N, C-alpha and C positions, 0 to 999 in steps of 0.2 A: 504494500500500500504506500503510495507517495502522497505528499502533502497536496499536490494539485488535484488529486482525486477525492480528497476529503471535502465534504460540503458543509461541515460545521466548524466554525472557529470557536475555540474553547478557552475558558477559564476565568479567573477572578482576580480582583486586586485586593491586596491587603497591606496593611501597615501595622506593625506590631503595636500592641496596646498594653501589654503587661510586662512586669519586670521578671526576668528569668532568675532561677536560683538553682543551686546544686546542693544535694544533701546525700548522706550515706545511710544505707539500711544497716543498722547495727547488728541485726541478726545474721546477715550473711556477708557483710562487707562490700556489697555491690553498690555501684553508683546509680542513682536514679536522677536523671537530668531532665529539667524542664526547659523547653525551648519556646520561643515566642513566634510560632508559625501558625498560619491559618487563623488569625484573629484571636487565638487563645493560648494560654500557657498550657502546653501539653507535655507529657512524658515523651522523650525522644524515641522510645521504643514503639510508640503507637502512631507517630507521624508518618504518613505515607509518602516519604521523600527521602533522598539521600542527603543527609546533613551530618557534618562533623562538628563536634562541640569541644572546644578547648577551654577547660575550666580554670579557676584561679589557682588550684593546686598545681596543675600542669604548667601554668605560666611561671609559678614560683620554682618548680623543679628545674625548669630550663633557664631560670634567671633571665627571662626574656624581657627586654626593654621596649621592643618594637614589634609590630605585626609581622615583619619579615622573618623574625626568629621563631615563629610558631607555625608558619604556613606549611612546613614540611610534615607536620603531624597529619594533615588531611590528605587522603588519597587523591591522586590526579589533580593536584594543585601545584602550581609553579609560580615563580615571580622573576621579573627582570629589574635590575637596578636602574640604569640610565640616569642615575642621580646618586646622592649619598646613601639613600635607603632603597630597599626593594619595594617601591610603592606601586609598581605596575604588576597586577596580578593576572594570572591565567588559570582558568578552571576548565578542565577537560580539553585543554589545548586552545582555548579561545581567550583572548585578552590583549590589550595594548602593551607596548614595550617601551615607549618613550613619548614625549610630547615636546615639540619645538614651537614653530610659529603657527602650525595648523590647529584649528579647533578639533577637539577629540570628543566623540560620542563614546562614553565608557561602555565596555562589555561586561564589566564586573562592578556591581554597585557596592558602595561602602557607606554604611550608616553608623554613626556613633550616637547611641541613644536615639533621639528623634531627629537628628540633624544629618542631612545628606551631604557627605563629603566625597561623592563619587568623582573620580578623576583627579582629586587633590589629596591623596591619602598619606602624605608625608606626616600627618598628625596621628598616625596609627600607633601612638604610644600606649603602654599597657599598665601603667601604675593605677591601682585601685579599680582594675577591670574585673568584673565578676566572671564573665565568660565571653568567648568569641564564637559565634555561630557561622559556619561556612556552608552555605546552601548551594548545592551543585545542580547544574542544569538550568534551563531558562526559568526565570522567576518573574515573568510578566505579572503574575497574580499579586505580587507584592510591590515590585519596583518598576514595572513598565519597561521602557526602552533602556534603562540603565543596567539591566541584568540579563542580557542575551546569553551569557555563559553561566551566571550565578550571582551570588551576593554574599557580602560579609557584614555581619551585624555585631558591633562591639557594644556589649552591655556593661555599663559601669555599676558600681555598688549603689543601691538605692539609699535614699534618706531614711533616717530612723534610728532609734536606740537599739533595735534588735540586730544591727549589723556591727561586727567587730571594728573597732578603731585600730589603726596600725601605725607604727613607726618603723621605717626601713632604711638601713644604711648599708652601703657596699663599697668595697675597694677592690681594684683589679689592675692587671697589667696595662701598659700603655697609658699610664696616668689617668686611669678610668675611675670614676666615683659617681655615686648617686646618693641622694638623700630625699626621703619623701615622708609625708605625714598625711593621714586621712582620719577624720573624726566625724562622727555623727551622733545625733541625739534628738531629744524632744524638747522644744522650746515651750510647749504647752501640751495639753491632752489632744489638741487638734493640729498642731504645727510641728513638723519634724524637719531636720536639716542634715546635710552632710557637706563637708568641705574636704578637698584633696589638693595637695600641692607636691610636686616633685621636680627636682633638677637633676639632670643626667649629663655628664661630661666625659669625653674620652678624646685622646689624641688621635685615635684610629691607627691604621696599619700601613699608611703610606710613608715612604721616605723620599723626600725631595732632595736629591743629591746636588742640585744646583744652588738652592737656597740654604742647604744644610739645615733642613727642618724635618721633623717627624710628626708634624701636626697639621699638614695641609689637607688631610682627609678626616678632620676632626668631627665629632658630634657634640652639639650643645643644644639640649632639648629641655624646654620648660613646659610642664603640663599643669593646668589648674582647673578646678571645677567647683561650682557651688550649686547645691541642690536644695530645693524647698518643696515639701509636700504638705498641703493644707486640706484638711477635712472641712470644707466651707459649710457643709450642711450634711444631714443624714444621706442625702442623695447626690451630692456633688463633691468631687475631689479635684484639686488643682495641683499640678506638678510643674514647677518652674526650674529650669536648668540653664545655667550659664557656664560656658566653657571658653578657656583662653589657652592657646598654644603659641609658643614662641620657639621656632626651630631655626637655628643659625649654624648650619653645618658647612664644612668645607667640601669641595669637590675637585679632586686632583687625581683622577683614576687611571689614566692610560699612560703607558710607558712604551718607548720605542722597542725595548727588548723584552716586554712582557714579564717583568720581574718585580713589579711594585716599587720600582725605583724611578721616580719621575724627574724630569728636567724643566718643568714649567717655571717661567719667570713671573707668570700671572696666574697663580692657583685660582680655581673656580670657587663657586659658592652655590649652596642649595638652601634657600631660606623660605620660611613660611610663617606669617603671623595671622592667626585666625581668631576672631571673636564670633561666638555663636550663642544664640539665645533661643530657647524653645519653651512653649507653654502648652500643656495638655490638660484639657478639661474632660472629665468623665462623669456623665450624668446617669444615674440609675432611675429609669422611668417605669411606668406601669407596664409597658410592652417590651422593655429590654434596656439597652444602653445606647447613649448617643455620645460619640467622641468627637472632639475638635482638637486638632493638633496644628499649631502654628510655629514656624521656625524661621529665623533670620540668621544669616552668617555673612561675615565680611572678612575676606582673605587677601593678604598681600603675598604674592608668590614670586620669588626672585630665583633665577637659575642662570648660571654662567660658567663658561669653561674656557681654558686656554686651548684654542683650536690647533695650534701648531705643536703643542706638547713640549716645546723647547724654549730657548732663550736667544736673544739677539747675540750674534757672534758664534753660534754653535756651528754654522757652516756658511761659507761665503754666499751661497744661494739662499740662505735662510730667509724665511718670511715670518712675520709676527702677526698673529691674529687672535682676537678675543671675541667671543659671541655671548651676548647676555640678553635675557628675556625677563621683563618685569610685568607681571600680571596683577591686576586689581579686579577681584571677583566678588560680586554681591549676589546673594541667593535669597529668595523669599519663597516660602511654600505654605500652603494651607490645605488641610484635609478635614472633611466632615464625613463621619461614618456612623451608620445605624446598624446595630447588632441585635438580633432577636434573642428572646429568652424562652423558657418553657411555655409561657402563656401565649406567645405569638408565633409558634411554629406553624408551618403550612402543611397542607395535605394530610389531614387527620393527625396532626401533631407528630409527623415523621420528619419534617424538614426544617433545619435551621437556615437562616439567611443573613446576608450582609449586603448592604448597598452603600455606595459612597461616591464622593467627588473629590478630585485632587487637582490642585493648581500649583504650578511652579514657574518662576521666572528667574532668569540669570542675566546679569549684565557684566560682561568681562571685557576689560580694556587691556590691550597689550602694547608695550613699548619694547622694540628690539633694537639694540645697539650693537652693530656688527662692523668690524674693522673695514671690511671690503665693500660695505654699502655706502653709496654716495650720501644718503641721508638716513636718519633714524626711521625705522618702520613702525607705524602705528595702526592699530585695528580695533574695531569694536564688534563684539560678538554677542548677540542677544537672542537666545533660544527661549521661547515660551511654550509651556506644555499644559494642556487641560485634559483630564482623564475622567471617565465615568466607569464604574465597575459594579458588578453584582455577583454574588456567589450563593449557591445553595448546597447544603450537605444533607442528603437523604439517608435516614437510617432504615434500611429494609427490615432489619431485626437487630438483635443485640450484637451480632457478629459482623454484619456487612453494611458498608457505607458507600455512597456514591457522591463525589464532589464534582460539581459542574459550575463553571463560571465564565464570565466574559469581561474583558477590559478593552475599552476603546480610547486610544490616545490621539490627540490632535496637536501637531507641532507647527509652530510658526518660527522660522529662524531668519534673522536679519543679520547681515554682515557687511561691513565696509572698511576699507583701509585707505591710507594716503597714497597708495600706489595706483589708485584709480579703479580698483576692483570693488564692486558691490554686488550682492546677491541676496535674494529672498527666496526661501524654500517653504513649502507647505506639505505636510504628510499627515494622512489619517491612517493609523495602523491598528490592527485588531490582534489580540492574543489572549492566552490564558491556559487552561488545563481541564482535563477530564480524568478523574482518578477513581478507581474502584479498589477498596481495601477490605480485607476479611480476616477476622481473628480465627485461626484454625485450632488453637488450643490455649490453655492458660499460659500467658507470657509469650505468645508467638502470634505473628500476623504476616500476611502476604499482601502485596499491592501491585497494581498495574496501572500505568497512566500514559496519557498523551499530553504533551505540553508544547505550546507555541510561543517562542520568544521573538523579539525583533529589535532592530536598531535603526535609528533615523538616518536619512540621507545626509550628504554634506558636500564639501568643496575643498579644493586645494588652493589656498590664496596666494602662494608665491608668484610674483609677477613673471617669473621665468617659465612657469608651467604652461604647456601648450593648451590651446582651447579645448581640444578633445579630452584632456585629462583634468579639466576644471572640476567637474561634478562627478559624484559617485552616488549610486542608488542605495535605497534601504536594504538591509540584510534581514533575512528571516531564518529562524532556527526551529526545526521540528524535532522534538525529543520523545522517543518511545522508551519507556522505562518499566522494568519489573524489579521487585525487591522482596526480601524476606527479613524479618527481625524477630529475635527470640531471646528469652532469658532462661537460665537455669539457676539453681541455688549456688552454683559455682562460677557462673560467668554469663556473658552476653555475646551475641553475634548480630551483625548487620551486613547484609549482602545486597548489592544493587547491580543490575546489568542494564546498559543503556545503548541506544543507537540514535544518533543525531544526524539530520540532513540539513545542511546550511545552503541556502539559496542566495545567489548574488553575494558571495562571501567577500566582505571588506578586507582587503589585503594591504598591509603596510609595505611600501616599496620606497625606493629612492632613485633619483636620477643623479649619477655621478658625472661631474664635469670638471675639467682641468683649466686652471688659469694659465696665463702666458708663461709663468715661471715654473710650470710643471706641478705645482701644488694642487691638491684636490679640494673640491667643494661639493657639498651634498644638497640636493633639493628633496626634501621629504614629501612624499605623496601617498595618498590612499586611492586604491582602485578596486574594482570588482572582479573577482574571479568567477568562474562558472558555478561550480558547486563544491562544497566541502562535506566530507563524511567523517564523523567522529563516533567511535563506539568503544566500549570497554567494560571493565568490571571494577567494583569498589567493595572491599571487605574491611570491616572493623570488628575486632574481637578482643576480649579481655577475660582472664581466668584467675580465680583465687586458688592457687595450687595448695597452699597451706594457710593456716591462720596468719602467718607472718610474711608470706611470699606470694606476689601476684605478677602476672606477665600480661603483655598486650602486644597486638600486631595490627597495623593498619596498612593495607596493601592496595595498590592501584595498578591496573593494566589498561593501556590506552593505545588505540590506533586512530590517528587523525591525519587525513590527507585532503588536499585540494587539487583541482585540475582545471585545465582550460584557462591559463593565465599568461598574458604577455607582459613581461617585465618592462620597466622603463628603458632598460638598455637594449630592448629589442629581442631578447631571448624569450623563447616560448616554453612554458612549463606544461607538459602533458599531464603529469601527476607527480606529486611529491608530498612528503610528510609536512604537516603544518609546523610553523615555528613554535618554540617554547612548549612542545608536546612530547615529553619523554615517554618512551614505551612503558616503563614501569616506574613506580615510586613505592617506597616503603618506610615505615616507622615502627621499629621493634624495640622492646625494652622490658625492664622488670623493676619492681619495687620490693625491697626487703627490709622489714622492720627487725633489725638485728636485736634490739632490746626495746623496752618500752620508750626509751629516750633517743635511741640511735636509729637512723633510717638512711638507707642507701638507694639511690635512684640512678639508673644508667639506661641510655637509649641510643639508637643509631638511626639516622635518616639517610636514605639512599635514593638515587634517581639515575635513570639511564641518560645516555647522551641525547642531545636534542639540537635542532637548528636554532640559531639565534634570531634569524629573520627570514621572511618569505622572499626578500629581495636579493639574497646571496646564499651561498652554500656552506658557510662556516658553521661548525658544530662545537658544542661544549664537550668536555670529557664526562664520562660517568663519574659519580662521586658517592662516597659514604662518609658521613660526619658523625662523630661520637660525642655525646654530651653526658656529663655525670654530676652528681651532687651528693655529698655526705652531710647530713644534718643532725645536730644534737639539740634536743628540746628539753627545757626545764621550766615548768610552770608556763608562764606566758612568753618566755624568751626562746628564740631559735637561733643558733649559730650554725652557719653552713659554709663548707668549702666546696667550690664548684668549678667546673671547667666546661667551656664550649669549644667544640672542634678540638678535643684534647689530643688527637693524633696529629694535629697541625696539617691536615690535608689541604692541598691547593685545589680550588674549584672556581669556575667562572660564573659570573652573574650577568654578563653582557659581553657581546662580541661583534666585531666588524670584519669584513674581508673584501677582497677584490681591489685594493688600492694600496699605495705606499705613502706613508707620512714621514719617511725617513730621509733627510737630506744627505746622509752619509752614502745612500744608495742612489742619489740624484732623483729620488721619487720615481724610480723606474721598476722596482721589483715588488710586485704586489705580495702581501702576506697578511695573515690574520693579526688582529689586535684584541686583547681581552681586558675586561674589568674583573678583578678577582674579588671573591667574597672574603669575609673576615677570617683571619688565621686563628691560631689557638689563643684563648684568653682564659687565664686562671684567676680566681678571685675568692673573696671572703665576704659574707653578708651577715648582718644581724637584724633580726625582726622581732618586734615586740607588739603583741596583740593585747589590747586593753579595752 
C-alpha cells in the first residue's frame, strides 16, 4: 500500500498538558515512567508509540550537561554538531545538520516545557530536568510540521514542596566546573514555586597551536528558571514559567591535519541568549477540561567561524576569511484545547475526544558579515502557522482502543533580503495518525499504526543560487509502525518495527565554487529528491538480575536511502544511504548496588559508520564510547567519581569532503575534514538533596 492510494488523511494534534514524573515500584525495583503523550500523563508501557525516556537518574549517571550527551541512549537517534554543541538532531535518519544563511524548517521538534525551541536547541541544557522524552516517527499529532522525523520534549522539575531541592557541584579535567542550585516550595496553600540556576564552564578539547591557547573550543553555559503554580480556584490552575539561557561558547573545530590542533587566528563563536515566558491555564469544567497555553520567546543567536582555519602568513597564497551570522528571533504561540471527561464521551460513552486550535508566528532577522561579501547580508524571515486539530480515542472494550485524528496546518511564509530577493509561500498541509492498540495480557500490549508527517516548502536565498534551485517543495512522510510492550516482575521490553516512505525528500546539498586564488567557497542549498525509504527496528529492554544488579540494552537497526537526486555539482545519485543514518546504534550497561551506600554504573554507546551529508560521500568511523560513575551516598549527600568516553576514543560529529582548504597543498588535493567529539573527561561531583 502506498500513500497515494490511501484516501484518508489521518491523525490528531496534541500538546502536552501534564507534568511527567518517574517513580520506582519498591516491590520489584522496576521503573514505571509517565510520559506526556496523547493529551494525558500515561505509563510509557501503554502508549502506542515508540518513545525513549531518559530520566533524571540516567542524566545524573552520565553526568550529562547537555542534550547531546544523552541522545545516544535512544535507538536510531543521531546528532551533528556544526557548532559547539550537537544541537542538530536526526531521528530514524531524518534531520538537519547545520544552518547558515538559509531559513530551516526543522525535522525534529524541540520543546522545553511549553516553549518551542525547534531549530535553536543550543539551550538543551539538562540541570534540574526531570526527564527527556524522545518521540520517534512523525509527530504531526503533537507538533505539526516541526516533527517530520520526531520530537524531543524536555520536562523540567515542577513547582512545589513535594519535589526535592538540590545543590550540585562538579570539577573535571580541562578546567571544567559546574555549580547549580534548585529549590522549590509552597508560598501558601495555593501558590507553589521552584527556582533553578546553574553555571557550567569548560575549556573544551581544542588546542590552538597558533594562538597557544587551549580554550578556543570552550563552553560557558548559564541556565535559569522560575516557576509558579497557582490554584486560583477549585476549578482553575495557572502555571507561569520563565526561562533564561545565556550560552557563550567558542567554536574552533576544524584543523588542516584532523588532529584537534587548530591554527585559526580568529577563533569562532557559538552564542545564544534566550528569554522565554509561558502561561498555562487549566480549567476543570462540567464537561471536561479547557486548556490555554501561551508562550513568548526572544532569542539572540550568534554563530561565526574562521573560514580559512589558518592565520595571515601561514602561506604566501594565504587568504583570510571570517563568516559570522547574527540572528534575532521572536516567537509567539497560543493554543486552546478542549478535552472530554467521562461525562462527555461520545458514542455510548466509548469515545474520548480532543479539539483545539494552534497559532504560531516567528519573526527572524539575520545579519551576515562575511569577508568576501561586498556588503553585509540582511534578511527577514516571517513564517506564520495556524492549525486546527481533533482526535478521538474509541474504547471497543477494556483491551482494545482505536485512535483517529486529523490536523490541518496553514502556513504563510514571507521572506526578503537586501540582495533583492523576496518570496511569499503558502501551504495547506494535512497529517496525523490512525493507531489500533490491544492489551493481550496483564502488563503487555501490541499496537499498529499509520502516521503522516510533513514539512513546509521553502527557498534558497543566496543571491548566487540559480533560479531553478530557488524553491523546494513540501516533504511528506508516511510511517507504518507495529510494536509490542510488556512487563514482567523482573524486567520490561519495548519493540517497534517501522517502514517510512518520504515523498519529495528535502535534501541538504551545497554548490562548491572556487575563487581566483584557488580557495573554496560553499553555497548551501536545499533541494528535493524523488523518494526516501527508511525502515528499521527499535528495542529497549531492562532486567533486574538480582536485588543489587540490573542490566539494560537499547538497540536500533536502520536502513535509510534516497534516490533520484541530482546534486548541485551535476552528479546524479541513483540510490544511496541517507546522511546521519547509521545502520545500527546501541546503548548497553549495568547498575550494581555494591552496598547500601556504594553504587557503580557503566554503559557503552555505539553506532555504525554513516555519511555526513547527502551532498558528498565522506563517512564517519564506527564508534563505541564508554561512560562510568562510582557513587557513594550518605544520608542526603552523594559523592561520585565519573568519566565520559573513559577509553578516550576518537569519533567524528561533523565532516566535509571533496575540496582542499590547505594552502600547503596549493588547495589542489581534495581530502576529508572532521569535527571531533569530546575526548575523555574524568571528574568528581557532589550532590546534596534537601
